[in-house]
N, C-alpha and C positions, 0 to 999 in steps of 0.2 A: 258503512258504504253509503255514499250520497245518492239520493234518488235522482233519476234523470229528469232534468229540467232544462228549459231554454233560458239561460242566464246571460244578461248583458250588464256589464259594469260601465257606467258613464263616469268618466273621471277627468281630472285635470293633471297634466304631466308633472306639475310642481306641488301637488296636494299630498301632504303626509298621510292623511286619513285614507285617501285613495290608494296610496302605496300599501298601507296596512291591510286594506280590504283585499287588494289583489293578492298579496302574500298569503293571507288567510285562505282565500279560495284555492290558490295553488297548493298550499300545505295540506288541504283536505281533498285533493284530487277532484275538484269540481271543474267540469268543462264549462268554459265561459268565453264570451267575447268581450274584449275591452275596447272602448272608444274614448280616445283622448280628445275631448271637445275643443280644447284650446289649440289643437294642432289641425283642426278642420278649417276649411276656407269656403267662401262663397255660399252657394245654395246648399251644399252638403252640411255646412255648419248651421245655416238657418233652419233647415229641415230637422236636423238632429235636436237643436234647442227647442223647436216646437214640439217634437215628440216627447222630450223630457218634461216640458211644462205641462203636458197632459196629465202627468202623474205626480209632478213635483213643481207646482207653480212658483215656488221660491227659487228654483234653479240652483239648489245647493248640491254640493258634491261630497262624497260619492253618491250617486243614485244607482241602485241595483234594481233592475226590472227582471222579474222572474215570470216565465210563461206569458209573455206579452201583456203584463200588467195584472195578472192574477194576484201577484204579491209584489209590492214595491217597498224597498227599504232605503231610507235616506240616512246617510252617515254610516260610520263603521260601528255596527252593533253585532258583536259575535253571537250573542244569545239569539237574536232575531234571525241571523243567517243560519245558525245551527238548526233552529226550529223549522224554518222555511225549506231548508235543503235536506233535512233529516240526517244531519252529520253530528 
């Protein structure tokens, strides 16, 4: 059973690693919010990119931010996700 965390997946709608991460989270019954950065516009996009860069200066995807930055995982790494989310 996954522990309760505030999980946000920042992704690109065309990114295969982002899709794999989303599927992994869904398969493990993790509640999360997904933000497709490439579908944002204007200030919302600018603000979201700035938020991601605080934790991931290279702005690579997927970026998974857990509990407001207590844990940040960049890329699709099942082992890191399992450990961070206790799944």
